[in-house]
C-alpha positions as a printed Julia matrix, in Angstrom:
333×3 Matrix{Float64}:
   0.0    -0.2    -0.1
   1.48    3.59   -0.91
  -0.01    6.92    0.35
  -0.37   10.41   -0.5
  -0.44   13.29    1.54
  -2.33   16.8     0.71
  -0.11   19.12   -0.17
  -2.36   21.97   -1.43
  -6.24   22.86   -1.11
  -8.73   25.21   -2.37
 -11.86   25.92   -0.08
 -15.22   27.54   -1.15
 -15.95   29.09    2.3
 -18.92   31.33    1.01
 -21.75   30.34    0.46
 -21.17   27.92    3.17
 -22.15   24.01    2.56
 -21.11   24.3    -0.93
 -20.65   21.14   -2.6
 -18.03   20.6    -5.36
 -19.16   18.39   -8.08
 -16.58   17.77  -10.43
 -13.06   18.96  -11.62
 -11.64   18.49  -15.12
  -7.94   19.75  -16.37
  -8.38   22.04  -19.04
  -5.57   24.01  -21.29
  -5.96   27.1   -18.9
  -5.8    25.15  -15.63
  -8.41   23.1   -13.84
 -12.3    23.71  -14.27
 -14.84   22.96  -11.64
 -18.41   23.32  -10.85
 -19.89   23.73   -7.61
 -23.51   23.85   -5.96
 -23.57   27.84   -6.05
 -23.95   27.2    -9.64
 -20.61   28.71  -10.42
 -17.68   27.67  -12.31
 -14.13   28.41  -11.57
 -10.94   28.06  -13.21
  -8.03   27.25  -10.86
  -4.35   26.87  -11.09
  -3.76   22.84  -10.09
  -0.39   23.7    -8.92
  -1.31   26.57   -6.67
  -4.78   25.68   -5.7
  -4.72   28.01   -2.38
  -4.42   31.29   -4.71
  -7.22   33.19   -6.01
  -9.18   31.52   -9.04
  -7.69   32.48  -12.45
 -11.53   33.13  -13.16
 -15.05   32.68  -11.55
 -18.31   32.88  -13.73
 -21.4    32.99  -11.52
 -24.66   31.42  -12.39
 -23.25   29.22  -15.15
 -26.19   27.14  -15.18
 -29.41   27.03  -12.97
 -28.74   23.94  -11.08
 -25.85   22.8   -12.76
 -25.14   19.38  -13.08
 -22.4    18.64  -15.67
 -18.86   19.67  -16.74
 -16.88   18.65  -19.87
 -13.74   19.88  -21.84
 -14.36   20.77  -25.3
 -11.07   20.42  -27.38
 -11.22   22.3   -30.63
  -8.44   22.92  -33.11
  -6.69   25.78  -31.54
  -8.3    26.45  -28.12
 -10.2    24.72  -25.2
 -13.73   25.6   -24.41
 -15.67   23.85  -21.67
 -19.45   22.57  -21.87
 -21.8    22.95  -18.73
 -25.16   21.89  -18.26
 -27.98   22.15  -15.64
 -31.58   21.21  -14.59
 -32.64   24.46  -16.41
 -32.33   22.37  -19.5
 -29.58   24.84  -20.87
 -26.24   23.48  -22.6
 -23.79   26.16  -22.66
 -20.29   26.39  -24.4
 -17.93   28.96  -22.87
 -14.1    30.22  -22.55
 -13.2    29.61  -18.99
 -10.53   31.99  -18.81
 -12.96   34.69  -19.85
 -16.22   33.64  -18.97
 -17.58   34.63  -22.2
 -20.45   32.37  -23.56
 -19.37   30.84  -27.1
 -22.87   29.48  -27.81
 -25.86   27.94  -25.98
 -28.86   25.9   -26.44
 -32.03   24.61  -24.48
 -33.38   21.09  -24.62
 -36.84   20.72  -25.59
 -39.45   21.17  -22.79
 -36.42   22.38  -20.85
 -35.74   18.95  -19.8
 -33.07   19.0   -17.06
 -29.49   17.56  -18.31
 -28.08   15.0   -16.16
 -25.07   13.99  -18.8
 -22.74   15.41  -21.18
 -19.82   14.11  -23.43
 -17.84   15.74  -25.95
 -15.85   14.29  -29.05
 -12.99   15.82  -30.91
 -13.41   18.21  -32.6
 -16.88   19.43  -32.51
 -19.24   16.69  -31.09
 -21.64   17.63  -28.07
 -23.84   14.88  -26.6
 -26.4    15.57  -23.72
 -28.47   13.2   -22.03
 -31.84   14.16  -20.13
 -34.1    13.57  -17.31
 -37.21   11.55  -17.8
 -39.66   14.3   -18.63
 -43.23   13.79  -19.88
 -42.58    9.94  -20.47
 -39.44   10.79  -22.58
 -35.7    10.56  -21.83
 -33.61   11.93  -24.78
 -29.8    11.69  -26.16
 -29.07   14.67  -28.19
 -26.17   15.28  -30.33
 -25.08   18.81  -31.67
 -22.19   19.86  -33.83
 -20.55   22.45  -31.47
 -20.16   25.0   -34.34
 -24.14   25.19  -34.92
 -26.25   24.5   -31.77
 -29.39   25.74  -33.42
 -30.67   22.34  -33.63
 -29.49   18.79  -32.98
 -27.81   16.95  -35.7
 -29.17   13.64  -34.11
 -31.59   12.73  -31.46
 -32.66    9.27  -29.58
 -35.62    9.52  -27.69
 -36.81    5.92  -27.72
 -33.83    4.15  -26.25
 -34.11    4.37  -22.68
 -37.05    4.44  -20.38
 -35.49    6.39  -17.57
 -33.02    9.24  -16.84
 -29.84    9.28  -18.82
 -27.27    9.36  -16.39
 -24.02    8.59  -18.38
 -22.7     9.59  -21.85
 -19.39    8.77  -23.33
 -17.95    8.67  -26.83
 -15.5     5.81  -28.09
 -11.79    6.83  -27.54
 -10.84    6.15  -31.22
 -14.11    5.95  -32.9
 -15.9     9.04  -32.32
 -19.08    8.34  -34.07
 -19.72    5.7   -31.5
 -21.42    6.85  -28.32
 -22.19    5.16  -25.11
 -25.23    6.07  -22.93
 -26.24    4.58  -19.49
 -29.64    5.1   -17.58
 -31.26    4.36  -14.47
 -33.16    2.06  -16.35
 -30.34   -0.39  -15.95
 -29.5    -0.37  -19.76
 -26.2     0.74  -21.6
 -26.72    1.52  -25.16
 -24.26    1.71  -27.95
 -25.12    4.1   -30.98
 -23.55    4.64  -34.34
 -24.22    8.58  -34.34
 -23.74    8.92  -38.02
 -27.32    7.12  -38.49
 -30.37    9.27  -37.62
 -32.72    6.56  -37.48
 -32.8     5.21  -33.9
 -33.45    1.79  -34.33
 -30.78    1.44  -37.03
 -28.32    3.44  -34.91
 -28.77    1.61  -31.92
 -25.59   -0.89  -32.37
 -25.87   -2.76  -28.88
 -27.86   -2.76  -25.73
 -26.37   -4.3   -22.36
 -28.54   -4.89  -19.62
 -26.6    -4.33  -16.53
 -29.69   -4.9   -14.61
 -29.23   -2.16  -12.05
 -29.53    1.85  -12.26
 -26.22    3.01  -13.97
 -24.12    5.57  -12.04
 -21.06    5.59  -14.42
 -19.93    3.39  -17.57
 -17.31    3.77  -20.16
 -14.97    2.38  -22.78
 -11.85    1.25  -20.83
 -10.47    0.16  -24.33
 -11.46    0.2   -28.06
 -13.55   -3.14  -27.17
 -13.79   -3.21  -23.49
 -16.72   -1.37  -21.5
 -17.31   -1.2   -17.99
 -20.61   -0.63  -16.25
 -21.08    0.64  -12.43
 -24.37    0.7   -10.76
 -25.5     3.31   -8.09
 -25.52    0.15   -5.71
 -21.75   -0.33   -6.65
 -22.32   -3.38   -8.8
 -19.74   -3.6   -11.35
 -19.21   -5.69  -14.56
 -17.0    -5.57  -17.63
 -18.48   -6.21  -21.33
 -17.45   -6.3   -24.77
 -18.24   -4.2   -27.63
 -19.74   -5.9   -30.58
 -17.9    -5.07  -33.83
 -20.04   -6.6   -36.23
 -23.62   -6.65  -34.87
 -24.9    -9.41  -37.36
 -27.98  -11.31  -36.51
 -27.17  -14.53  -34.98
 -23.71  -13.69  -33.86
 -23.61  -14.37  -29.98
 -22.24  -11.43  -27.57
 -19.3   -12.26  -25.74
 -20.29  -13.42  -22.03
 -19.97  -10.34  -19.44
 -17.64  -10.45  -16.48
 -19.73   -9.66  -13.2
 -17.57   -8.35  -10.31
 -20.31   -7.99   -7.95
 -20.37   -5.25   -5.14
 -17.37   -3.24   -5.17
 -17.94   -2.32   -1.56
 -17.76   -6.27   -0.74
 -14.79   -6.86   -3.09
 -12.87   -3.94   -2.12
 -13.96   -2.46    0.98
 -15.29    1.0     1.13
 -18.56    2.39    1.13
 -19.06    4.06   -2.39
 -16.93    4.16   -5.84
 -16.63    7.76   -7.02
 -15.76    6.56  -10.43
 -13.45    4.83  -13.03
 -10.82    6.48  -14.81
  -8.76    5.29  -17.98
  -5.17    5.49  -17.37
  -2.31    5.86  -20.15
  -0.68    2.71  -19.11
  -4.02    0.74  -20.69
  -5.41   -0.15  -17.45
  -7.98    2.13  -15.27
  -8.19    3.47  -11.51
 -11.2     3.04   -9.22
 -11.52    5.82   -6.61
 -13.12    3.87   -3.64
 -14.27    6.16   -0.57
 -14.95    5.38    3.01
 -16.25    8.48    4.63
 -16.72    7.01    8.0
 -13.02    6.06    8.31
 -12.08    9.42    6.4
 -10.32    7.4     3.53
 -10.36    7.19   -0.04
  -8.18    4.35   -2.06
  -7.06    4.57   -5.76
  -7.41    0.57   -6.75
  -5.76   -0.5   -10.09
  -7.73   -2.31  -12.62
  -5.57   -4.05  -14.77
  -6.2    -4.96  -18.18
  -6.45   -8.8   -19.5
  -8.72  -11.39  -20.22
 -10.39  -10.82  -17.84
  -9.73   -7.51  -16.17
  -8.43   -7.96  -12.68
  -8.23   -5.68   -9.34
  -4.8    -5.06   -7.62
  -5.99   -4.05   -4.15
  -2.48   -4.95   -2.87
  -1.06   -1.99   -4.42
  -3.73    0.7    -3.46
  -2.96    4.16   -2.94
  -4.31    6.06   -0.18
  -5.46    9.43    0.19
  -4.56    9.96    3.76
  -7.39   11.73    5.58
  -9.23   12.37    2.1
 -12.2    14.88    2.83
 -12.62   13.85    6.29
 -16.1    12.61    6.6
 -17.3    14.18    3.35
 -18.08   12.29    0.14
 -15.55   12.67   -2.81
 -17.45   13.25   -5.54
 -14.66   13.49   -8.45
 -10.89   12.84   -8.89
  -8.25   13.42  -11.72
  -4.58   12.95  -12.42
  -1.66   15.58  -13.4
   0.87   13.11  -14.56
   3.27   15.6   -15.88
   3.48   16.7   -12.09
   2.92   13.11  -10.59
  -0.37   14.82   -8.58
  -3.84   13.52   -7.96
  -6.8    16.15   -7.48
  -9.75   15.57   -5.59
 -13.14   17.38   -4.84
 -15.67   16.85   -2.54
 -18.89   17.81   -0.39
 -16.72   19.62    2.06
 -16.41   22.51   -0.74
 -12.53   21.81   -1.12
 -10.19   20.65   -3.83
  -6.84   19.07   -2.57
  -3.84   18.14   -4.51
  -2.06   14.87   -3.31
   1.48   13.77   -3.7
   3.8    11.43   -2.13
   5.45   11.93    1.18
């Protein structure tokens, strides 16, 4: 077991009891959204300084933050329960583009692909949960929309790491869907449907063919992307790992992140013991966990839940944010 110490921190002290929902590295620094509906841009190597920029009221009830990497600049995309999807420059706070969902359906998930794709997943509104896809250069109307593939809130969206026309969606209906977004007809676009059987918290591609699904009750499974969805071709059997709380200890899984070595890392929290562990998931057939080599963030965020974490590999630093309103930077002793 290895341990990391907190070496720097940023704290939103006002308004009190502010949660930090997410953090993402961008070209200008570290972008973050929080429950005061603000977007902040921070210097990840000097967190305790004044934010580089603060954008207030970025959305009403902001829910999502993603980086949009264009040809020569980096913008971010935010969305919220107000049904608004907004593209902006975090360095200046200027809005590049903005669009509202039909019926102002709350947006619960976002995904961006290089160079111009933006996808949004909505809450179930008037018996419809939508996956909407725009070209970021023209948000006047979605280029594709899928409205029948999920029967409940769309909680996760991810583009394929090397084939940006392939989009994954996950929902509280327990399904993970794979679409070919070059096809507008929804039935024909639906490339593969995975029934995880539990409400989807996170799902993503861990490689070109490997897909994980993690439910809100911490059930974890691995699935394989079907490369040629021909009738009569049997899908490879999934690998079910069960409840991560029982298998790895801890009380919740914050997320699962791909790593440059081809593996992945689970962030497993135990707020009652003020602990957060980074546990390797090694690529293979099947993929395997390596809890014996876990990395522990000592003290974590106290008894508060960690919402998001990320890596700045160039500085061998881990960043985390949580419901204590803090962002912390972690390094080895």
